DSSP file (Angstrom, degrees, kcal/mol; ACC not computed):
  #  RESIDUE AA STRUCTURE BP1 BP2  ACC     N-H-->O    O-->H-N    N-H-->O    O-->H-N    TCO  KAPPA ALPHA  PHI   PSI    X-CA   Y-CA   Z-CA
    1    1 A M              0   0    0      0, 0.0     2,-0.1     0, 0.0     0, 0.0   0.000 360.0 360.0 360.0 136.9   98.0  -29.0  124.8
    2    2 A A        -     0   0    0      1,-0.1     2,-0.2     0, 0.0     0, 0.0  -0.375 360.0-109.2 -70.0 145.6   96.8  -28.1  121.3
    3    3 A E        -     0   0    0      1,-0.1     2,-0.2    -2,-0.1    -1,-0.1  -0.532  34.7-116.3 -74.9 139.0   99.3  -26.8  118.8
    4    4 A R        -     0   0    0     -2,-0.2    -1,-0.1     1,-0.1     6,-0.0  -0.521  26.8-109.3 -77.8 145.6   99.0  -23.1  118.0
    5    5 A N    >   -     0   0    0     -2,-0.2     3,-1.5     1,-0.2    -1,-0.1  -0.622  21.7-146.1 -72.6 124.0   98.1  -22.1  114.4
    6    6 A P  T 3  S+     0   0    0      0, 0.0    -1,-0.2     0, 0.0     4,-0.1   0.669  94.6  64.0 -69.1 -15.0  101.3  -20.6  113.0
    7    7 A N  T 3  S+     0   0    0      2,-0.1     2,-0.2     0, 0.0    -2,-0.0   0.589  88.0  85.9 -83.1 -10.1   99.2  -18.1  110.9
    8    8 A L  S <  S-     0   0    0     -3,-1.5     2,-0.1     1,-0.1    -4,-0.0  -0.626  88.9-104.5 -92.1 149.1   97.8  -16.4  114.0
    9    9 A I        -     0   0    0     -2,-0.2    -4,-0.1     1,-0.1    -1,-0.1  -0.463  43.0-107.0 -70.3 143.2   99.6  -13.6  115.9
   10   10 A S     >  -     0   0    0     -2,-0.1     4,-2.3     1,-0.1     5,-0.2  -0.321  20.8-117.0 -70.5 151.9  101.2  -14.6  119.1
   11   11 A P  H  > S+     0   0    0      0, 0.0     4,-2.0     0, 0.0     5,-0.1   0.878 117.6  54.2 -54.1 -37.6   99.7  -13.6  122.5
   12   12 A K  H  > S+     0   0    0      1,-0.2     4,-1.8     2,-0.2     5,-0.1   0.906 108.0  48.0 -66.6 -40.3  102.9  -11.6  123.2
   13   13 A A  H  > S+     0   0    0      1,-0.2     4,-2.4     2,-0.2    -1,-0.2   0.877 108.8  54.9 -65.8 -37.3  102.5   -9.7  119.9
   14   14 A M  H  X S+     0   0    0     -4,-2.3     4,-2.5     1,-0.2    -2,-0.2   0.899 107.6  49.6 -62.2 -40.6   98.8   -9.0  120.7
   15   15 A E  H  X S+     0   0    0     -4,-2.0     4,-2.1     2,-0.2    -1,-0.2   0.897 110.1  50.5 -62.5 -41.3   99.9   -7.5  124.0
   16   16 A A  H  X S+     0   0    0     -4,-1.8     4,-1.0     2,-0.2    -2,-0.2   0.899 111.5  47.6 -65.0 -41.7  102.4   -5.3  122.4
   17   17 A I  H >< S+     0   0    0     -4,-2.4     3,-0.6     1,-0.2     4,-0.4   0.931 112.3  49.4 -64.8 -45.5   99.9   -4.0  119.8
   18   18 A A  H >< S+     0   0    0     -4,-2.5     3,-0.9     1,-0.2    -2,-0.2   0.866 107.7  55.1 -63.1 -35.5   97.3   -3.3  122.6
   19   19 A A  H 3< S+     0   0    0     -4,-2.1    -1,-0.2     1,-0.2    -2,-0.2   0.770 113.8  40.5 -70.9 -23.7   99.9   -1.4  124.6
   20   20 A T  T X< S+     0   0    0     -4,-1.0     3,-2.4    -3,-0.6    -1,-0.2   0.320  80.9 134.4-107.8  10.2  100.6    0.9  121.7
   21   21 A A  T <  S+     0   0    0     -3,-0.9    67,-0.1    -4,-0.4     3,-0.1  -0.364  81.7   9.9 -59.4 130.4   97.1    1.4  120.5
   22   22 A G  T 3  S+     0   0    0     65,-0.4     3,-0.4     1,-0.3    -1,-0.3   0.429  97.6 141.3  81.6  -4.1   96.5    5.0  119.8
   23   23 A A    <   +     0   0    0     -3,-2.4     2,-0.5     1,-0.2    -1,-0.3  -0.277  44.1  50.0 -71.3 160.0  100.2    5.8  120.2
   24   24 A G  S    S+     0   0    0     -3,-0.1     2,-0.6     0, 0.0    -1,-0.2  -0.575  99.7  57.3 115.3 -67.3  101.9    8.3  118.0
   25   25 A K  S    S-     0   0    0     -2,-0.5     2,-0.3    -3,-0.4    62,-0.0  -0.878  72.5-148.5-105.1 121.0   99.6   11.3  118.1
   26   26 A E        -     0   0    0     -2,-0.6     2,-0.1     1,-0.1    -3,-0.0  -0.679  18.8-121.2 -87.4 140.3   99.0   12.9  121.5
   27   27 A L     >  -     0   0    0     -2,-0.3     4,-2.1     1,-0.1     3,-0.5  -0.444  19.8-119.1 -73.3 150.6   95.7   14.5  122.1
   28   28 A F  H  > S+     0   0    0      1,-0.2     4,-3.1     2,-0.2     5,-0.2   0.875 116.8  58.4 -57.8 -35.9   95.7   18.2  123.1
   29   29 A S  H  > S+     0   0    0      1,-0.2     4,-1.5     2,-0.2    -1,-0.2   0.877 105.7  48.9 -62.8 -36.2   93.9   17.2  126.3
   30   30 A E  H  > S+     0   0    0     -3,-0.5     4,-1.8     2,-0.2    -1,-0.2   0.890 113.2  46.6 -69.0 -39.9   96.9   14.9  127.1
   31   31 A I  H  X S+     0   0    0     -4,-2.1     4,-1.8     1,-0.2    -2,-0.2   0.913 112.1  49.5 -70.0 -40.8   99.4   17.6  126.4
   32   32 A F  H  X S+     0   0    0     -4,-3.1     4,-2.4     1,-0.2    -1,-0.2   0.808 108.0  55.0 -67.3 -27.4   97.5   20.2  128.4
   33   33 A T  H  X S+     0   0    0     -4,-1.5     4,-2.1    -5,-0.2    -1,-0.2   0.887 105.7  52.3 -69.9 -39.1   97.4   17.6  131.3
   34   34 A K  H  X S+     0   0    0     -4,-1.8     4,-1.1     2,-0.2    -2,-0.2   0.891 110.6  48.0 -61.3 -39.6  101.2   17.4  131.1
   35   35 A I  H >< S+     0   0    0     -4,-1.8     3,-0.6     1,-0.2    -2,-0.2   0.927 110.8  51.0 -64.5 -45.4  101.3   21.2  131.4
   36   36 A N  H 3< S+     0   0    0     -4,-2.4    -2,-0.2     1,-0.2    -1,-0.2   0.850 113.5  45.3 -58.3 -36.6   98.9   21.0  134.3
   37   37 A N  H 3< S+     0   0    0     -4,-2.1    -1,-0.2    -5,-0.1    -2,-0.2   0.584  85.3 111.0 -87.1 -13.5  101.1   18.4  136.0
   38   38 A A    <<  -     0   0    0     -4,-1.1     6,-0.1    -3,-0.6    -3,-0.0  -0.365  69.2-133.2 -63.2 143.6  104.4   20.2  135.4
   39   39 A K  S    S+     0   0    0      1,-0.0     2,-0.3    -2,-0.0    -1,-0.1   0.852  75.2  12.5 -73.8 -36.4  105.8   21.5  138.7
   40   40 A D  S  > S-     0   0    0      1,-0.1     4,-2.0   109,-0.0     3,-0.3  -0.862  81.0 -96.8-141.0 172.9  106.8   25.0  137.7
   41   41 A K  H  > S+     0   0    0     -2,-0.3     4,-2.8     1,-0.2     5,-0.2   0.880 117.8  53.9 -62.1 -44.0  106.4   27.6  135.0
   42   42 A P  H  > S+     0   0    0      0, 0.0     4,-2.1     0, 0.0    -1,-0.2   0.897 111.1  47.3 -58.7 -38.1  109.7   26.9  133.1
   43   43 A K  H  > S+     0   0    0     -3,-0.3     4,-2.2     2,-0.2    -2,-0.2   0.881 111.5  50.8 -69.6 -38.2  108.7   23.2  132.9
   44   44 A K  H  X S+     0   0    0     -4,-2.0     4,-2.2     2,-0.2    -1,-0.2   0.922 111.3  47.9 -63.4 -44.5  105.2   24.1  131.7
   45   45 A V  H  X S+     0   0    0     -4,-2.8     4,-2.5     1,-0.2     5,-0.2   0.905 110.0  53.2 -61.8 -43.0  106.7   26.4  129.0
   46   46 A E  H  X S+     0   0    0     -4,-2.1     4,-2.0    -5,-0.2    -1,-0.2   0.896 108.6  48.8 -61.3 -41.7  109.1   23.6  128.0
   47   47 A V  H  X S+     0   0    0     -4,-2.2     4,-1.5     2,-0.2    -1,-0.2   0.925 111.5  49.8 -64.9 -43.6  106.2   21.1  127.5
   48   48 A L  H  < S+     0   0    0     -4,-2.2    -2,-0.2     1,-0.2    -1,-0.2   0.908 112.4  46.8 -63.1 -41.3  104.2   23.6  125.4
   49   49 A R  H >< S+     0   0    0     -4,-2.5     3,-1.2     1,-0.2    -1,-0.2   0.863 107.7  58.0 -66.1 -35.4  107.3   24.3  123.2
   50   50 A Q  H 3< S+     0   0    0     -4,-2.0    -1,-0.2     1,-0.3    -2,-0.2   0.858 114.9  36.0 -63.5 -35.8  107.9   20.5  122.9
   51   51 A Y  T 3< S+     0   0    0     -4,-1.5    -1,-0.3    -3,-0.2     2,-0.2   0.103  84.0 148.2-108.3  22.2  104.4   20.0  121.4
   52   52 A D    <   +     0   0    0     -3,-1.2    -3,-0.1    -5,-0.1     3,-0.1  -0.401  14.4 153.4 -61.4 119.5  104.2   23.3  119.4
   53   53 A T     >  -     0   0    0     -2,-0.2     4,-2.2     1,-0.1     5,-0.2  -0.941  56.1-109.5-139.7 162.0  102.2   22.8  116.3
   54   54 A P  H  > S+     0   0    0      0, 0.0     4,-2.1     0, 0.0     5,-0.2   0.901 120.6  51.8 -59.2 -39.1  100.1   25.3  114.1
   55   55 A G  H  > S+     0   0    0      2,-0.2     4,-2.4     1,-0.2     5,-0.2   0.909 108.4  50.4 -63.5 -42.1   96.9   23.6  115.3
   56   56 A M  H  > S+     0   0    0      1,-0.2     4,-2.7     2,-0.2     5,-0.2   0.912 109.9  51.0 -59.5 -43.3   98.0   24.0  119.0
   57   57 A R  H  X S+     0   0    0     -4,-2.2     4,-2.6     2,-0.2     5,-0.2   0.898 109.1  50.7 -63.9 -40.5   98.7   27.7  118.4
   58   58 A M  H  X S+     0   0    0     -4,-2.1     4,-2.6     2,-0.2    -1,-0.2   0.936 111.7  47.3 -64.5 -45.0   95.3   28.2  116.8
   59   59 A V  H  X S+     0   0    0     -4,-2.4     4,-1.7     2,-0.2    -2,-0.2   0.945 115.3  45.4 -61.7 -47.8   93.5   26.6  119.8
   60   60 A L  H  X S+     0   0    0     -4,-2.7     4,-2.0     2,-0.2     5,-0.3   0.881 112.9  49.6 -66.2 -37.9   95.5   28.5  122.3
   61   61 A K  H  X S+     0   0    0     -4,-2.6     4,-2.7    -5,-0.2     7,-0.2   0.921 111.2  50.4 -65.6 -42.3   95.0   31.8  120.5
   62   62 A G  H  < S+     0   0    0     -4,-2.6    -2,-0.2    -5,-0.2    -1,-0.2   0.817 113.6  46.4 -61.9 -31.9   91.3   31.1  120.3
   63   63 A A  H  < S+     0   0    0     -4,-1.7    -1,-0.2    -5,-0.2    -2,-0.2   0.828 127.0  22.5 -81.5 -32.0   91.2   30.4  124.0
   64   64 A F  H  < S+     0   0    0     -4,-2.0    -2,-0.2    -5,-0.1    -3,-0.2   0.713  90.1  97.7-112.8 -24.0   93.2   33.4  125.2
   65   65 A D    ><  -     0   0    0     -4,-2.7     3,-1.6    -5,-0.3    99,-0.1  -0.573  56.2-156.8 -72.9 114.5   93.1   36.2  122.6
   66   66 A P  T 3  S+     0   0    0      0, 0.0    -1,-0.2     0, 0.0    98,-0.0   0.697  88.7  65.3 -67.8 -16.3   90.4   38.6  123.8
   67   67 A K  T 3  S+     0   0    0      2,-0.0     2,-0.7    97,-0.0    -2,-0.1   0.673  82.6  87.5 -77.3 -16.1   90.0   40.0  120.2
   68   68 A I    <   -     0   0    0     -3,-1.6     2,-0.5    -7,-0.2    36,-0.0  -0.763  61.4-173.1 -87.0 117.1   88.7   36.6  119.0
   69   69 A E        -     0   0    0     -2,-0.7    36,-2.9    36,-0.2     2,-0.4  -0.943  18.6-133.9-112.8 128.6   85.0   36.4  119.5
   70   70 A W  B     -A  104   0A   0     -2,-0.5     2,-0.8    69,-0.3    34,-0.3  -0.656   1.9-146.2 -85.5 135.1   83.2   33.2  118.9
   71   71 A D  S    S+     0   0    0     32,-3.4    33,-0.1    -2,-0.4    -1,-0.1  -0.334  70.1  96.4 -94.5  50.5   80.0   33.4  116.8
   72   72 A L  S    S-     0   0    0     -2,-0.8    -2,-0.1    67,-0.1    33,-0.1  -0.953  84.5 -90.5-136.8 151.6   78.5   30.5  118.8
   73   73 A P        -     0   0    0      0, 0.0    -2,-0.0     0, 0.0     0, 0.0  -0.295  49.8-104.8 -62.6 148.5   76.1   30.4  121.8
   74   74 A P  S    S+     0   0    0      0, 0.0     2,-0.1     0, 0.0    66,-0.1  -0.225  80.8  30.0 -67.0 163.9   77.8   30.3  125.2
   75   75 A G  S    S-     0   0    0     61,-0.1    65,-0.0     2,-0.0    64,-0.0  -0.450 106.3 -30.2  90.9-162.1   77.9   27.1  127.3
   76   76 A I        -     0   0    0     -2,-0.1    61,-0.0    64,-0.0    60,-0.0  -0.862  61.5-132.4-100.9 121.1   78.0   23.5  126.2
   77   77 A P        -     0   0    0      0, 0.0     2,-1.3     0, 0.0    -2,-0.0  -0.304  30.3 -98.0 -70.3 158.0   76.3   22.6  122.9
   78   78 A P  S    S+     0   0    0      0, 0.0     2,-0.3     0, 0.0    43,-0.0  -0.626  70.1 141.0 -77.4  94.8   73.9   19.6  122.7
   79   79 A Y        -     0   0    0     -2,-1.3     2,-0.6    45,-0.1    43,-0.1  -0.905  54.3-117.0-133.2 162.7   76.2   17.0  121.3
   80   80 A I        -     0   0    0     -2,-0.3     2,-0.0    41,-0.2     3,-0.0  -0.898  36.5-124.6-101.7 117.7   76.9   13.3  121.7
   81   81 A A        -     0   0    0     -2,-0.6     2,-0.8     1,-0.1    44,-0.1  -0.330  19.4-119.8 -63.8 139.4   80.4   12.6  123.0
   82   82 A N  B     -b  128   0B   0     45,-0.5    47,-1.3    42,-0.4    50,-0.1  -0.732  26.6-171.4 -79.7 110.3   82.5   10.3  120.9
   83   83 A E        +     0   0    0     -2,-0.8    -1,-0.1    45,-0.1     3,-0.1   0.335  39.8 127.2 -89.3   6.8   83.3    7.4  123.2
   84   84 A A        -     0   0    0      5,-0.2    45,-0.3     1,-0.1     3,-0.1  -0.375  69.6-100.4 -64.4 141.7   85.8    5.7  120.9
   85   85 A P    >   -     0   0    0      0, 0.0     3,-1.6     0, 0.0    -1,-0.1  -0.220  50.0 -79.8 -62.0 155.9   89.2    5.1  122.6
   86   86 A A  T 3  S+     0   0    0      1,-0.3     3,-0.1    -3,-0.1   -63,-0.1  -0.259 117.7  23.6 -54.2 135.5   92.1    7.4  121.9
   87   87 A G  T 3  S+     0   0    0      1,-0.2   -65,-0.4   -65,-0.1    -1,-0.3   0.522 111.4  78.5  86.2   6.3   93.8    6.7  118.6
   88   88 A T  S <  S-     0   0    0     -3,-1.6     2,-2.3   -67,-0.1    -1,-0.2   0.148  94.3  -2.7-117.9-123.8   90.8    5.0  117.0
   89   89 A E  S    S+     0   0    0     -3,-0.1     2,-0.3    -4,-0.0    -5,-0.2  -0.392 102.7  80.5 -79.9  71.1   87.6    6.3  115.4
   90   90 A H  S    S-     0   0    0     -2,-2.3    37,-0.2    38,-0.0     2,-0.2  -0.980  72.2-110.5-158.5 165.1   87.8   10.0  115.8
   91   91 A T  B     -c  127   0C   0     35,-2.8    37,-0.8    -2,-0.3     2,-0.4  -0.486  33.9-113.3 -92.9 171.1   89.4   13.1  114.3
   92   92 A Y    >>  -     0   0    0     -2,-0.2     4,-2.3    35,-0.1     3,-0.7  -0.858   6.8-137.7-107.6 140.0   92.2   15.1  115.9
   93   93 A L  H 3> S+     0   0    0     -2,-0.4     4,-1.9     1,-0.2    -1,-0.1   0.826 105.9  65.9 -60.0 -32.7   91.8   18.7  117.1
   94   94 A E  H 34 S+     0   0    0      1,-0.2     4,-0.2     2,-0.2    -1,-0.2   0.892 109.5  36.7 -54.3 -41.5   95.2   19.3  115.6
   95   95 A I  H X4 S+     0   0    0     -3,-0.7     3,-1.0     1,-0.2    -2,-0.2   0.881 116.7  51.4 -79.5 -42.4   93.7   18.6  112.1
   96   96 A E  H >< S+     0   0    0     -4,-2.3     3,-2.3     1,-0.2     4,-0.2   0.685  87.8  84.8 -70.3 -19.0   90.3   20.3  112.8
   97   97 A A  G >< S+     0   0    0     -4,-1.9     3,-1.8     1,-0.3     4,-0.3   0.792  76.7  67.6 -58.5 -29.5   91.9   23.5  114.0
   98   98 A K  G <  S+     0   0    0     -3,-1.0     3,-0.3     1,-0.3    -1,-0.3   0.670  98.6  53.0 -66.2 -13.8   92.2   24.8  110.5
   99   99 A R  G X  S+     0   0    0     -3,-2.3     3,-1.4     1,-0.2    -1,-0.3   0.382  78.2  97.1 -99.0   3.6   88.4   25.0  110.3
  100  100 A L  G X   +     0   0    0     -3,-1.8     3,-2.0     1,-0.3     4,-0.3   0.773  66.9  74.6 -66.1 -24.0   88.0   27.1  113.5
  101  101 A Y  G >  S+     0   0    0     -3,-0.3     3,-1.2    -4,-0.3    -1,-0.3   0.794  83.9  69.5 -58.5 -25.5   87.8   30.4  111.5
  102  102 A N  G <  S+     0   0    0     -3,-1.4     6,-0.3     1,-0.2    -1,-0.3   0.754 100.5  45.6 -61.7 -24.8   84.3   29.3  110.5
  103  103 A F  G <  S+     0   0    0     -3,-2.0   -32,-3.4    -4,-0.2     2,-0.4   0.365  91.9  96.0-103.4   3.6   83.1   29.9  114.1
  104  104 A V  B X> S-A   70   0A   0     -3,-1.2     3,-2.9    -4,-0.3     4,-0.6  -0.770  88.9 -97.7 -97.0 141.3   84.7   33.3  114.7
  105  105 A K  T 34 S+     0   0    0    -36,-2.9   -36,-0.2    -2,-0.4    -2,-0.1  -0.369 113.7   9.2 -55.7 124.9   82.8   36.5  114.2
  106  106 A G  T 34 S+     0   0    0     -4,-0.1     3,-0.3    -2,-0.1    -1,-0.3   0.417 101.9 107.9  81.2   0.0   83.7   37.8  110.7
  107  107 A G  T <4 S+     0   0    0     -3,-2.9     2,-0.2     1,-0.3    -5,-0.2   0.910  94.8   2.0 -76.6 -43.0   85.6   34.5  109.9
  108  108 A N    ><  +     0   0    0     -4,-0.6     3,-1.1    -6,-0.3    -1,-0.3  -0.747  61.0 177.0-147.7  93.6   83.1   33.1  107.4
  109  109 A N  T 3  S+     0   0    0     -3,-0.3    -1,-0.1    -2,-0.2    -2,-0.0   0.475  73.4  77.3 -77.9  -1.6   80.1   35.2  106.7
  110  110 A Q  T 3  S+     0   0    0      2,-0.1     2,-0.4     0, 0.0    -1,-0.2   0.706  83.9  75.8 -77.0 -20.7   78.8   32.8  104.1
  111  111 A L  S <  S-     0   0    0     -3,-1.1    -3,-0.1    -9,-0.1     2,-0.1  -0.772  76.9-140.0 -95.4 132.5   77.6   30.5  106.9
  112  112 A N     >  -     0   0    0     -2,-0.4     4,-2.5     1,-0.1     5,-0.2  -0.367  32.9 -98.8 -81.0 171.7   74.4   31.4  108.8
  113  113 A K  H  > S+     0   0    0      1,-0.2     4,-2.7     2,-0.2     5,-0.2   0.913 122.5  51.4 -58.3 -46.0   74.2   30.8  112.6
  114  114 A I  H  > S+     0   0    0      1,-0.2     4,-2.5     2,-0.2    -1,-0.2   0.912 111.4  47.6 -61.4 -42.6   72.3   27.5  112.3
  115  115 A R  H  > S+     0   0    0      2,-0.2     4,-2.7     1,-0.2    -1,-0.2   0.918 111.4  50.9 -63.0 -44.1   74.9   26.1  109.9
  116  116 A K  H  X S+     0   0    0     -4,-2.5     4,-2.5     1,-0.2    -2,-0.2   0.929 112.2  46.4 -60.5 -45.5   77.8   27.3  112.1
  117  117 A E  H  X S+     0   0    0     -4,-2.7     4,-2.3     1,-0.2    -1,-0.2   0.891 113.1  49.5 -66.9 -37.6   76.3   25.6  115.2
  118  118 A T  H  X S+     0   0    0     -4,-2.5     4,-2.3    -5,-0.2    -2,-0.2   0.926 112.0  47.8 -66.5 -42.9   75.6   22.4  113.2
  119  119 A L  H  X S+     0   0    0     -4,-2.7     4,-2.3     2,-0.2    -2,-0.2   0.894 111.4  51.2 -62.3 -39.9   79.2   22.3  111.9
  120  120 A F  H  X S+     0   0    0     -4,-2.5     4,-2.7     2,-0.2    -2,-0.2   0.930 110.4  48.2 -63.0 -46.1   80.5   22.9  115.4
  121  121 A I  H  X S+     0   0    0     -4,-2.3     4,-2.4     1,-0.2    -1,-0.2   0.898 110.9  51.3 -64.1 -38.8   78.4   20.1  116.9
  122  122 A Q  H  X S+     0   0    0     -4,-2.3     4,-1.3     2,-0.2    -1,-0.2   0.903 109.9  50.2 -64.3 -38.8   79.6   17.8  114.1
  123  123 A M  H >X S+     0   0    0     -4,-2.3     4,-1.3     1,-0.2     3,-0.5   0.951 110.9  49.3 -61.0 -48.7   83.2   18.7  114.9
  124  124 A L  H 3< S+     0   0    0     -4,-2.7   -42,-0.4     1,-0.2     3,-0.4   0.889 110.3  50.1 -56.6 -42.9   82.6   18.0  118.6
  125  125 A E  H 3< S+     0   0    0     -4,-2.4    -1,-0.2     1,-0.2    -2,-0.2   0.735 109.2  52.2 -74.3 -21.5   81.1   14.6  117.8
  126  126 A G  H << S+     0   0    0     -4,-1.3   -35,-2.8    -3,-0.5    -1,-0.2   0.725  98.6  81.1 -84.1 -20.9   84.0   13.6  115.5
  127  127 A L  B  < S-c   91   0C   0     -4,-1.3   -45,-0.5    -3,-0.4   -35,-0.1  -0.406  96.4 -91.9 -81.8 159.0   86.6   14.4  118.2
  128  128 A H  B  >  -b   82   0B   0    -37,-0.8     4,-2.3     1,-0.1     3,-0.4  -0.396  46.2-108.9 -58.5 148.1   87.7   12.2  121.1
  129  129 A A  H  > S+     0   0    0    -47,-1.3     4,-1.6   -45,-0.3    -1,-0.1   0.858 118.6  50.2 -54.8 -39.7   85.5   13.2  124.1
  130  130 A E  H  > S+     0   0    0      1,-0.2     4,-1.5     2,-0.2    -1,-0.2   0.863 111.1  48.1 -71.1 -34.6   88.5   14.8  125.9
  131  131 A E  H  > S+     0   0    0     -3,-0.4     4,-2.4     2,-0.2    -2,-0.2   0.851 106.7  57.1 -73.3 -32.1   89.4   16.9  122.9
  132  132 A A  H  X S+     0   0    0     -4,-2.3     4,-2.3     1,-0.2    -2,-0.2   0.903 106.1  50.9 -62.1 -39.4   85.8   18.0  122.4
  133  133 A K  H  X S+     0   0    0     -4,-1.6     4,-2.7    -5,-0.2    -1,-0.2   0.898 108.6  51.4 -63.7 -39.3   86.0   19.3  126.0
  134  134 A V  H  X S+     0   0    0     -4,-1.5     4,-2.6     2,-0.2    -2,-0.2   0.910 109.4  50.5 -61.4 -41.5   89.1   21.2  125.1
  135  135 A L  H  X S+     0   0    0     -4,-2.4     4,-2.5     2,-0.2    -2,-0.2   0.907 111.4  47.7 -63.5 -43.3   87.3   22.7  122.1
  136  136 A I  H  X S+     0   0    0     -4,-2.3     4,-2.6     2,-0.2    -2,-0.2   0.920 112.1  49.4 -64.1 -45.1   84.4   23.8  124.3
  137  137 A D  H  X>S+     0   0    0     -4,-2.7     5,-2.8     2,-0.2     6,-0.7   0.885 110.1  51.9 -61.1 -38.5   86.7   25.3  126.9
  138  138 A M  H ><5S+     0   0    0     -4,-2.6     3,-1.3     3,-0.2    -2,-0.2   0.967 111.5  46.3 -61.3 -51.0   88.5   27.1  124.1
  139  139 A K  H 3<5S+     0   0    0     -4,-2.5   -69,-0.3     1,-0.3    -2,-0.2   0.881 116.6  43.6 -58.6 -41.6   85.2   28.5  122.8
  140  140 A N  H 3<5S-     0   0    0     -4,-2.6    -1,-0.3    -5,-0.2    -2,-0.2   0.457 109.9-124.7 -84.5  -1.0   84.1   29.5  126.3
  141  141 A K  T <<5S+     0   0    0     -3,-1.3    -3,-0.2    -4,-0.6    -4,-0.1   0.868  79.3 116.8  58.2  40.2   87.6   30.9  127.1
  142  142 A T    >>< +     0   0    0     -5,-2.8     3,-1.5    -6,-0.2     4,-1.3   0.121  25.5 115.3-120.3  16.9   87.8   28.7  130.1
  143  143 A L  H 3> S+     0   0    0     -6,-0.7     4,-2.4     1,-0.3     3,-0.4   0.880  75.5  57.2 -57.9 -39.6   90.8   26.5  129.1
  144  144 A N  H 34 S+     0   0    0      1,-0.2    -1,-0.3     2,-0.2     5,-0.2   0.680 102.1  55.5 -67.7 -17.6   92.8   28.0  132.0
  145  145 A K  H <4 S+     0   0    0     -3,-1.5    -1,-0.2     1,-0.1     3,-0.2   0.824 111.9  41.8 -82.2 -33.3   90.2   26.8  134.5
  146  146 A T  H  < S+     0   0    0     -4,-1.3     2,-0.7    -3,-0.4    -2,-0.2   0.890 122.0  39.9 -77.5 -40.2   90.4   23.2  133.4
  147  147 A Y  S >< S-     0   0    0     -4,-2.4     3,-1.7     3,-0.2    -1,-0.3  -0.898  85.5-143.4-116.4 102.2   94.2   23.1  133.0
  148  148 A K  T 3  S+     0   0    0     -2,-0.7    -3,-0.1     1,-0.3     3,-0.1  -0.382  85.3  24.6 -66.2 138.8   95.9   25.0  135.9
  149  149 A G  T 3  S+     0   0    0     -5,-0.2     2,-1.3     1,-0.2    -1,-0.3   0.257  87.1 115.2  90.8 -12.2   99.0   26.8  134.8
  150  150 A L    <   +     0   0    0     -3,-1.7     2,-0.2    -6,-0.2    -3,-0.2  -0.717  47.4 155.9 -90.4  86.8   97.9   27.1  131.2
  151  151 A T     >  -     0   0    0     -2,-1.3     4,-2.3    -3,-0.1     5,-0.2  -0.674  59.0-113.0-112.9 163.5   97.6   30.9  131.1
  152  152 A S  H  > S+     0   0    0     -2,-0.2     4,-2.6     1,-0.2     5,-0.2   0.891 118.6  52.4 -63.0 -37.5   97.7   33.5  128.5
  153  153 A E  H  > S+     0   0    0      2,-0.2     4,-2.2     1,-0.2    -1,-0.2   0.891 110.3  47.7 -64.9 -40.0  101.0   34.8  129.9
  154  154 A M  H  > S+     0   0    0      2,-0.2     4,-2.4     1,-0.2    -1,-0.2   0.892 112.3  49.1 -67.7 -39.6  102.6   31.4  129.8
  155  155 A V  H  X S+     0   0    0     -4,-2.3     4,-2.1     2,-0.2     6,-0.3   0.906 110.4  50.6 -66.7 -43.3  101.4   30.8  126.3
  156  156 A K  H  X>S+     0   0    0     -4,-2.6     5,-1.9     1,-0.2     4,-1.1   0.926 112.4  47.6 -59.6 -44.1  102.8   34.2  125.2
  157  157 A E  H ><5S+     0   0    0     -4,-2.2     3,-0.5     1,-0.2    -2,-0.2   0.933 110.9  50.9 -64.2 -45.2  106.2   33.4  126.7
  158  158 A A  H 3<5S+     0   0    0     -4,-2.4    -1,-0.2     1,-0.2    -2,-0.2   0.878 121.3  32.2 -61.1 -39.0  106.3   29.9  125.2
  159  159 A F  H 3<5S-     0   0    0     -4,-2.1    -1,-0.2    -5,-0.1    -2,-0.2   0.429 107.1-117.2-101.9   0.9  105.6   31.2  121.6
  160  160 A G  T <<5 +     0   0    0     -4,-1.1    -3,-0.2    -3,-0.5     2,-0.2   0.828  58.5 160.3  67.4  31.0  107.3   34.6  121.9
  161  161 A W      < -     0   0    0     -5,-1.9     6,-0.2    -6,-0.3    -1,-0.2  -0.531  31.9-138.5 -84.9 151.9  104.0   36.4  121.3
  162  162 A N    >   -     0   0    0      4,-2.8     3,-1.9    -2,-0.2    -1,-0.1  -0.163  47.6 -73.2 -91.6-165.9  103.4   40.0  122.2
  163  163 A A  T 3  S+     0   0    0      1,-0.3    -2,-0.0     2,-0.1    -7,-0.0   0.721 133.7  57.4 -64.8 -21.0  100.2   41.4  123.8
  164  164 A D  T 3  S-     0   0    0      2,-0.2    -1,-0.3   -99,-0.1     3,-0.1   0.289 117.3-112.8 -91.9   8.6   98.4   41.0  120.5
  165  165 A F  S <  S+     0   0    0     -3,-1.9     2,-0.3     1,-0.2    -2,-0.1   0.866  82.6 107.2  60.9  39.3   99.2   37.2  120.5
  166  166 A V  S    S-     0   0    0     -6,-0.1    -4,-2.8    -4,-0.0    -1,-0.2  -0.953  80.1 -96.8-135.8 159.9  101.5   37.5  117.5
  167  167 A K              0   0    0     -2,-0.3    -6,-0.2    -6,-0.2    -7,-0.1  -0.648 360.0 360.0 -74.2 128.9  105.2   37.3  117.0
  168  168 A P              0   0    0      0, 0.0    -1,-0.1     0, 0.0    -7,-0.1   0.505 360.0 360.0 -67.4 360.0  106.7   40.9  117.0
């Protein structure tokens, strides 16, 4: 048997690296799937509280607050899904959430409709394919249809929000 080059990483180390690829930051789609799979409402609320971040709150508020109107066409935009594996060449919805105001009616009146739609498509194409679906569901206000148990009432309870989706 040929002697292994000591400068190369061992096969066992390669397996460990492969097993943790993309680890660290969970995608919103993964978190919402955990909520979907939780057995009862208290467990769903607990999962949501466990992964509470400002970006998550923005996405959920955008999905459930009836006062937020998206200045984008209904349906699924014509975009090319980013097929890169989780944790590799894509952005995170958690980070992109701070730019969502650009797509809300009255949020950024400096952008015309074409520019808003172009920026939205670019955002979708930069996200992991599953997070892009979350973003589209948020815009279409259908997130609760994709992830059972993720309802406006459950979100309000988890974050202590009132009927206006703010902390009293």
